[in-house]
C-alpha positions in Angstrom: 21.1 -9.5 -10.9 19.2 -10.6 -7.8 21.5 -13.5 -7.0 21.9 -12.9 -3.2 18.9 -14.6 -1.6 17.6 -15.7 1.8 14.4 -17.6 2.6 13.1 -17.0 6.1 9.9 -17.7 8.1 7.5 -15.2 9.7 5.6 -16.6 12.7 1.8 -15.9 12.5 0.4 -17.5 15.6 1.2 -21.2 15.5 1.9 -21.1 11.7 4.7 -19.6 9.6 4.7 -17.6 6.3 7.7 -18.2 4.1 9.3 -15.1 2.6 12.4 -14.4 0.5 14.7 -11.4 0.5 16.7 -11.1 -2.7 19.2 -8.4 -3.8 20.3 -5.1 -2.3 18.9 -1.6 -2.1 15.6 0.0 -0.9 12.8 -2.5 -0.3 10.4 -3.5 -3.0 7.6 -5.7 -1.7 5.4 -7.9 -3.7 2.1 -8.9 -1.9 1.3 -12.6 -2.5 -0.6 -13.5 -5.6 -3.1 -16.4 -5.9 -0.7 -19.3 -5.5 3.1 -19.3 -5.5 6.1 -21.2 -4.5 9.2 -19.2 -3.7 11.7 -21.9 -4.7 9.9 -23.3 -7.8 8.8 -20.0 -9.2 12.4 -18.7 -9.4 13.4 -21.8 -11.5 11.4 -20.3 -14.4 13.5 -18.3 -16.8 10.7 -15.9 -17.6 9.9 -15.4 -14.0 13.5 -14.6 -13.1 13.8 -12.2 -16.1 10.8 -10.2 -15.0 11.8 -9.8 -11.4 15.4 -9.1 -12.1 14.3 -6.4 -14.5 11.7 -4.8 -12.3 13.6 -5.0 -9.0 17.0 -3.9 -10.3 18.6 -1.7 -7.7 16.1 -2.8 -5.0 15.8 -5.5 -2.3 13.0 -7.6 -3.5 10.8 -9.2 -0.9 8.2 -11.9 -1.9 6.2 -14.3 0.2 4.0 -17.4 -0.1 0.7 -16.8 1.6 -0.6 -19.3 4.2 -1.7 -22.5 2.6 0.7 -22.5 -0.4 4.4 -22.9 -1.4 6.9 -23.0 1.4 4.5 -21.5 4.0 2.5 -23.7 6.4 -0.1 -25.5 4.3 -2.9 -25.2 6.9 -5.5 -22.6 5.7 -8.4 -21.5 7.9 -11.6 -19.9 6.7 -10.7 -16.9 8.9 -7.6 -16.3 6.7 -9.7 -15.7 3.7 -10.3 -11.9 3.8 -8.8 -8.7 2.6 -8.1 -7.7 6.2 -6.2 -10.9 6.7 -4.1 -10.2 3.6 -3.3 -6.7 4.8 -2.5 -8.0 8.3 0.0 -10.5 6.8 1.7 -7.8 4.8 1.9 -5.5 7.8 3.3 -8.3 10.0 6.0 -8.9 7.5 7.1 -5.3 7.3 7.1 -5.0 11.1 9.2 -8.2 11.3 11.8 -6.7 9.0 11.6 -3.2 10.6 10.6 -1.7 7.3 8.8 1.6 7.9 8.5 2.7 4.3 8.5 0.5 1.2 7.5 0.5 -2.5 4.8 -2.0 -3.3 4.3 -3.9 -6.6 1.0 -5.7 -6.6 -0.2 -8.0 -9.3 -3.5 -9.7 -9.9 -5.2 -10.4 -6.5 -2.0 -9.1 -4.8 -2.9 -5.7 -6.2 -6.0 -5.6 -3.9 -3.7 -6.2 -0.9 -1.3 -3.4 -2.1 -4.2 -1.0 -2.7 -5.8 -1.7 0.7 -2.5 -1.4 2.5 -1.5 1.8 0.8 -4.9 3.3 1.7 -4.7 2.2 5.4 -1.0 3.0 6.0 -0.1 5.8 3.6 3.0 6.7 5.6 4.5 3.3 5.0 4.3 3.3 1.1 6.7 5.1 -1.1 5.5 4.1 -4.5 2.7 1.9 -5.7 2.8 -0.2 -8.9 -0.2 -2.3 -9.9 -0.3 -4.9 -12.7 -3.3 -6.8 -13.9 -5.4 -5.1 -11.1 -9.1 -5.0 -10.5 -11.4 -3.1 -8.1 -14.0 -5.8 -7.5 -13.5 -9.5 -7.9 -17.2 -10.1 -8.7 -16.5 -8.4 -12.1 -13.8 -10.9 -13.1 -16.1 -13.4 -14.7 -19.6 -13.6 -16.1 -22.3 -14.8 -13.7 -21.9 -18.5 -13.1 -18.5 -18.8 -14.8 -16.5 -18.3 -11.6 -18.5 -21.0 -9.9 -17.9 -23.5 -12.7 -14.2 -22.8 -12.6 -14.1 -23.4 -8.8 -16.1 -26.6 -9.2 -13.6 -27.9 -11.8 -10.6 -27.1 -9.6 -12.1 -28.8 -6.6 -13.3 -31.9 -8.6 -10.2 -32.5 -10.7 -7.1 -30.5 -9.9 -5.3 -31.8 -13.0 -8.0 -30.6 -15.3 -8.5 -27.5 -13.2 -4.9 -26.5 -13.3 -4.9 -26.8 -17.1 -8.1 -24.8 -17.4 -6.5 -22.0 -15.3 -3.4 -22.2 -17.5 -5.5 -21.5 -20.6 -7.0 -18.5 -18.8 -3.7 -17.1 -17.4 -1.2 -17.8 -20.1 -2.8 -16.6 -23.3 -1.0 -18.0 -26.3 1.9 -19.6 -24.5 3.4 -22.8 -26.0 2.3 -26.3 -24.8 5.5 -26.7 -22.7 4.8 -23.5 -20.7 1.2 -24.6 -20.1 2.3 -28.0 -18.8 4.9 -26.4 -16.6 2.4 -24.0 -15.1 -0.2 -26.7 -14.5 2.4 -28.8 -12.7 3.6 -25.8 -10.6 0.1 -25.0 -9.4 -0.4 -28.6 -8.3 2.9 -28.6 -6.4 2.2 -25.2 -4.8 -1.2 -25.9 -3.4 -3.9 -28.6 -2.9 -7.0 -28.4 -5.0 -9.1 -27.3 -2.0 -6.6 -24.5 -1.1 -6.4 -23.4 -4.7 -10.1 -23.2 -5.0 -10.5 -21.4 -1.7 -7.9 -18.7 -2.7 -9.4 -18.3 -6.1 -12.8 -17.8 -4.5 -11.2 -15.2 -2.3 -9.9 -13.4 -5.4 -13.5 -13.4 -6.8 -14.7 -11.7 -3.6 -12.0 -9.1 -3.0 -13.4 -5.6 -3.2 -11.2 -2.5 -2.9 -13.5 0.1 -4.5 -13.8 2.0 -1.2 -10.0 2.0 -0.8 -9.1 3.4 -4.2 -9.9 7.1 -3.6 -7.8 7.0 -0.4 -4.6 6.1 -2.1 -2.3 9.1 -2.1 1.1 7.7 -3.2 2.4 8.0 -6.8 0.6 5.1 -8.5 1.2 3.4 -11.8 -1.4 1.0 -13.2 -0.2 -1.4 -16.0 -2.6 -3.7 -17.9 -2.5 -5.8 -21.0 -5.4 -5.1 -23.4 -6.1 -8.8 -24.1 -5.8 -10.1 -20.5 -8.2 -13.0 -20.3 -8.1 -13.4 -16.5 -8.6 -9.8 -15.5 -10.4 -7.8 -18.3 -8.7 -4.6 -19.5 -11.6 -2.4 -18.4 -11.1 -3.3 -14.8 -7.5 -2.0 -14.8 -8.7 1.2 -16.4 -11.3 1.5 -13.6 -8.6 1.1 -11.0 -6.5 3.9 -12.5 -9.4 6.2 -12.9 -10.4 5.8 -9.2 -6.9 6.5 -7.8 -6.2 10.3 -7.6 -3.4 11.2 -10.0 -2.6 7.6 -11.1 -0.9 6.9 -14.4 -2.4 4.2 -16.6 -0.2 2.3 -19.1 -2.0 -0.1 -21.5 0.1 -2.7 -23.2 -0.6 -5.3 -26.0 -0.8 -9.0 -25.1 -3.1 -11.5 -23.7 -1.1 -13.3 -20.9 -2.1 -12.4 -17.4 1.3 -13.1 -15.9 3.9 -10.4 -16.7 6.6 -13.0 -17.0 4.9 -14.5 -20.0 4.6 -12.8 -23.5 6.5 -9.5 -23.8 8.1 -9.3 -20.4 10.4 -6.4 -21.3 7.5 -4.1 -22.1 6.0 -4.6 -18.6 9.4 -4.0 -17.1 9.8 -0.7 -19.0 6.4 0.4 -18.0 7.0 -0.3 -14.3 10.2 1.7 -14.5 8.2 4.8 -15.0 7.7 4.7 -11.3 10.3 2.2 -10.2 13.4 3.7 -11.8 16.5 1.7 -10.8 18.1 3.1 -7.7 21.8 3.9 -8.3 24.3 3.0 -5.5 25.7 5.9 -3.5 28.9 7.2 -5.0 30.4 7.6 -1.5 32.8 5.1 -0.2 33.7 4.4 3.4 37.1 5.9 2.9 35.7 9.2 1.6 34.5 12.1 3.7 30.8 11.5 4.6 30.0 15.1 5.7 28.0 15.7 2.5 26.0 12.5 2.7 23.3 13.7 5.1 21.8 17.1 5.5 21.9 18.9 8.9 18.2 18.1 9.5 18.8 14.4 8.6 21.7 14.3 11.1 19.4 15.7 13.8 16.7 13.1 13.0 19.3 10.3 12.9 20.6 11.3 16.3 17.0 11.0 17.6 16.6 7.6 16.0 19.8 6.4 17.6 18.3 7.4 21.0 15.4 5.1 20.3 12.8 7.8 19.7 9.8 7.0 17.5 8.6 9.3 14.7 6.0 11.1 16.8 8.5 11.7 19.5 11.0 13.1 17.0 8.3 15.2 15.4 7.4 16.8 18.8 11.0 17.4 19.7 12.0 19.0 16.4 8.6 20.7 15.8 7.9 18.7 12.6 5.0 16.7 11.3 5.3 12.9 11.7 4.9 12.6 7.9 8.0 14.8 7.4 10.0 12.7 9.9 8.9 9.5 8.1 10.2 11.0 4.8 13.5 12.0 6.3 14.0 8.6 7.9 13.3 7.0 4.5 15.9 9.2 2.9 18.4 8.5 5.6 18.0 4.7 5.1 18.2 5.1 1.3 21.4 7.2 1.5 23.0 4.7 3.9 21.8 1.7 1.8 20.0 0.1 4.7 16.4 -1.2 4.8 15.7 -0.7 8.6 16.2 2.0 11.2 18.4 -0.3 13.3 20.7 -1.1 10.4 20.9 2.5 9.3 22.0 3.6 12.9 24.6 0.9 12.9 25.9 2.0 9.5 25.9 5.6 10.5 27.9 4.7 13.6 30.4 2.8 11.5 30.9 5.8 9.2 31.3 8.1 12.1 28.1 10.0 11.5 26.9 9.8 15.1 
């Protein structure tokens, strides 16, 4: 269960991005989807069921992008780019001192995850993509996207119900009404339209061949928001990616058969088991001799390149060892890992 939760705020210039840290374990980060609301989303039973299943054994980190949810509601035209999305994700990881994380990107958030993994391969452990696409221009037939945007801008009540029909598939009327109300509370009509327009323009085709992490691509065959063929194209373009097709028509994984999506994601995100060691037990077997060497360098404030030069290793190898050290010590940052190691007498 992911009951332990904190909502914090990341400064981005004069504005703030709201993010939530929930649970314990290695970090699992979900790049922001189209619109969201950290507090209201979690009130949905299906939403909680999905994330509690997928993130079991992890520290789940979600955030509301600028303009929506609990984040500052001011949205600038300059925010609406793939580079801006990647910069926000990077700023959040830097704020939390997370050097290596697993990413789970859904819908338009999958584009952020793909671009980040391609640009910063040393910072991504695993990559899970759900309802993903390579090029937003392929999401709708010519003219359809513009009509949807016009409806959202002209009448947010009607627009929110239209999007519910697209995103939820065969959900019951109560779920449709709940989703329409959530959208209107999470964003204004203008912001919702601007972010939907961004989703239609995101293009990660050039980034896909650069992804080198273990990647899992999950897609429902009847997805009405992101056609199934686009998920297949994503998987085909990422070297060594695994593609898992699932039945169903709902775009959101927390609707329809949630458990099948959770099981599919666990092919890559197997639950991480807590360390069997206790503070009262001998810790000499917890870290290898090489890991102890690297830990000592980290405690002295050395960066990965400095450690690599001193120990005649590659920076990538140092990154991997540091990630293993944090995982074994159950801490999500270098600073916290050093503190825990000191407490256990490992330094």
